[in-house]
C-alpha positions in Angstrom: 0.2 0.2 -0.2 1.4 3.2 -0.9 2.3 5.8 1.9 -0.5 8.2 2.6 1.9 11.3 2.4 2.6 9.7 -1.4 -1.0 9.2 -2.0 -1.4 13.3 -1.4 1.2 14.4 -3.8 -0.3 12.1 -6.1 -3.7 13.2 -5.7 -2.4 17.1 -5.9 -0.6 15.8 -9.7 -3.6 14.2 -10.7 -6.9 14.7 -8.8 -8.4 12.2 -11.2 -6.4 9.1 -10.9 -8.7 7.7 -8.3 -11.4 7.7 -11.3 -9.3 6.1 -13.5 -7.8 3.6 -11.3 -11.9 2.6 -10.3 -12.5 2.4 -14.6 -9.6 0.4 -15.2 -11.0 -2.4 -13.2 -13.6 -4.8 -14.9 -17.0 -3.1 -15.2 -18.9 -6.3 -15.8 -17.7 -7.5 -12.3 -20.8 -7.7 -10.1 -18.3 -5.6 -7.7 -17.7 -3.1 -9.9 -18.6 0.2 -8.1 -18.0 2.7 -11.0 -19.2 2.1 -14.5 -16.3 2.9 -17.2 -15.2 6.6 -18.1 -12.8 7.6 -20.3 -9.6 9.2 -19.0 -10.6 12.3 -20.7 -13.9 13.2 -19.7 -15.6 16.0 -21.7 -19.4 16.4 -22.7 -20.3 12.5 -22.5 -23.3 10.9 -21.5 -23.5 7.8 -19.6 -26.2 5.5 -18.0 -26.3 3.7 -14.4 -28.8 1.3 -13.5 -29.4 0.5 -9.4 -31.2 -2.1 -8.1 -34.9 -1.7 -7.5 -36.1 -2.6 -3.5 -37.2 -5.7 -3.3 -39.5 -7.9 -4.4 -40.2 -5.0 -7.0 -38.3 -5.7 -10.7 -36.3 -3.5 -12.7 -34.2 -0.8 -11.3 -33.7 3.0 -11.2 -32.3 4.1 -14.5 -30.4 7.6 -14.5 -28.7 9.3 -18.1 -25.9 11.3 -17.1 -24.0 14.2 -18.7 -20.5 14.1 -17.5 -17.9 16.8 -18.2 -14.7 17.8 -16.3 -14.1 21.0 -17.8 -15.9 22.7 -14.7 -14.2 20.7 -11.9 -13.9 17.3 -10.7 -17.7 17.6 -9.2 -18.9 17.3 -13.0 -17.9 13.7 -13.2 -19.5 10.1 -11.4 -17.4 9.6 -8.2 -17.4 6.3 -6.1 -19.1 7.2 -3.3 -22.2 8.6 -5.2 -22.4 5.4 -6.7 -22.9 3.6 -3.5 -25.2 6.4 -2.0 -27.5 6.1 -5.1 -27.8 2.4 -5.1 -28.4 2.6 -1.6 -31.5 4.7 -1.3 -32.7 3.2 -4.7 -32.5 -0.4 -2.9 -34.6 1.2 0.3 -37.2 2.2 -2.3 -40.1 4.8 -2.2 -39.4 8.7 -1.1 -42.9 9.7 -2.3 -43.7 13.0 0.1 -40.0 13.6 1.1 -38.3 16.8 1.0 -34.7 15.7 -0.5 -31.5 18.0 -0.4 -28.1 16.8 -1.4 -25.3 18.6 -0.6 -21.8 19.1 -3.3 -24.5 17.4 -5.9 -22.2 17.6 -8.8 -23.4 16.2 -11.6 -26.8 15.7 -9.4 -26.6 11.7 -9.5 -27.7 11.0 -6.0 -30.6 13.3 -6.2 -32.0 12.4 -9.6 -32.2 8.9 -8.2 -34.0 10.3 -5.4 -36.2 12.0 -7.7 -36.9 8.9 -9.5 -37.8 7.3 -6.1 -41.2 10.0 -5.8 -39.1 12.6 -3.6 -39.3 16.6 -4.1 -35.8 17.3 -4.6 -33.4 20.2 -4.4 -29.7 19.4 -5.6 -26.8 22.0 -4.8 -23.7 22.8 -5.5 -21.1 26.0 -6.5 -22.2 28.2 -9.5 -19.7 26.4 -12.2 -21.5 23.0 -11.6 -25.1 24.4 -11.9 -25.4 23.7 -15.7 -24.2 20.4 -16.0 -27.2 19.6 -13.0 -29.7 21.6 -14.9 -28.9 19.4 -18.2 -29.3 16.2 -16.1 -32.5 17.2 -14.6 -34.2 17.5 -17.9 -31.9 14.7 -19.4 -34.2 12.3 -17.0 -37.3 14.3 -17.5 -37.4 15.4 -13.9 -37.8 18.9 -14.5 -41.0 18.9 -12.4 -39.7 17.0 -9.1 -36.0 18.0 -9.3 -34.6 21.8 -8.9 -31.4 22.9 -9.1 -30.0 25.6 -6.3 -26.6 27.3 -5.5 -25.5 26.7 -1.9 -21.8 27.6 -1.0 -20.8 25.6 2.1 -20.6 28.0 5.1 -23.0 30.4 3.9 -26.7 31.1 5.3 -28.9 28.8 4.0 -31.0 30.2 1.1 -34.7 30.7 2.0 -35.7 29.4 -1.1 -35.0 25.6 0.3 -36.9 24.6 2.7 -36.5 21.9 5.4 -35.3 18.8 4.3 -36.4 15.3 5.4 -33.4 13.8 4.2 -30.2 15.0 3.6 -27.5 13.3 1.0 -24.2 14.2 0.6 -21.3 11.6 -1.4 -17.8 12.5 -2.1 -17.7 15.7 -0.1 -14.8 15.1 1.8 -12.1 16.0 -0.5 -10.7 19.9 0.2 -9.6 20.4 3.5 -10.0 24.1 3.6 -13.8 23.2 3.0 -14.0 20.8 6.1 -15.3 23.7 8.7 -17.6 25.2 6.3 -19.2 21.7 5.2 -20.0 21.0 8.9 -21.5 24.6 9.5 -24.0 23.9 6.7 -24.7 20.1 7.9 -25.5 22.0 11.6 -27.5 24.6 9.6 -29.7 22.4 8.1 -30.2 19.6 10.7 -31.9 21.1 13.8 -33.4 17.9 15.1 -33.8 14.0 15.4 -36.4 14.0 12.7 -34.2 15.0 9.5 -32.1 11.8 8.5 -28.6 12.8 7.0 -27.0 9.9 4.9 -23.2 10.8 4.4 -21.0 8.3 2.0 -17.1 9.1 1.6 -14.3 7.5 0.4 -11.0 7.2 2.3 -8.0 9.0 0.4 -5.8 10.9 2.5 -4.7 11.4 6.6 -6.6 15.0 6.2 -9.8 12.9 6.6 -9.1 12.5 9.9 -9.5 16.4 10.6 -12.8 16.7 9.0 -14.1 13.6 11.3 -12.8 15.8 14.2 -14.6 18.8 13.4 -17.7 16.9 12.2 -17.7 15.2 16.0 -18.7 18.6 17.8 -22.1 18.4 15.4 -22.9 15.1 15.2 -22.5 11.5 16.2 -22.4 8.7 13.7 -22.8 5.1 12.7 -22.3 3.0 9.6 -25.2 2.0 7.8 -25.7 -1.4 8.5 -28.7 -2.7 6.4 -26.9 -2.4 2.9 -26.4 -5.6 1.3 -23.4 -4.2 -0.9 -21.6 -3.0 2.3 -18.6 -5.5 2.5 -18.1 -5.0 -1.4 -17.6 -1.0 -1.4 -15.7 -1.4 2.2 -12.8 -3.4 0.7 -12.2 0.3 -1.7 -12.5 2.3 1.3 -15.8 3.8 1.2 -18.1 4.3 3.9 -21.8 5.0 4.4 -22.8 6.7 7.4 -25.9 8.0 9.0 -25.2 11.6 11.1 -27.1 12.3 14.0 -27.2 15.9 15.2 -26.1 16.2 18.7 -28.4 17.6 21.7 
């Protein structure tokens, strides 16, 4: 295993290298987390399918425009795949208000929209265009809204109180750690809001994020996901956060 300091150096030189490592794996394998994506991702469309809640047949299908030009958020990342798969297996979100943080392409929020939720997918301004494109690509304009939300800033009044908050692959930029924690704390006021948080461990700095998070939240690993053993081997964790009193 590479030394963590070397991992950090490699990340700085090539922020997309983890995506390429995953894409190089056998995409037809049942253990595959991320579908094949070319090394240079520019204005491409991929199709993803996630297992439906048993005992119903079929799957949740998503068309996704991916483009790395506005930043690393414009492509599909492993933890987003894991979280999307988990909520798809859980089934209907009919009548729920769902907010996704750091949505990037909007993948996880789009799956929530397919499951019947009223969804707000949020990120910084450069990514709003690709999110809007993906909402329309999947015919979800009536139930999925796109909104700018910069971590650490006041929550826009246009965003309603969420029943469920989704966050995947948000732990990557160390200066943003306290801002993300602040935004989570501002959104979650009591135990009635469920928070599902999925991340892939890549560097020692992750520990600092969880030290900050511990001041506002406690957490436990989601235990009812049948794919847990598969993605845990890839250093991915799916957590349920609870607001500290």
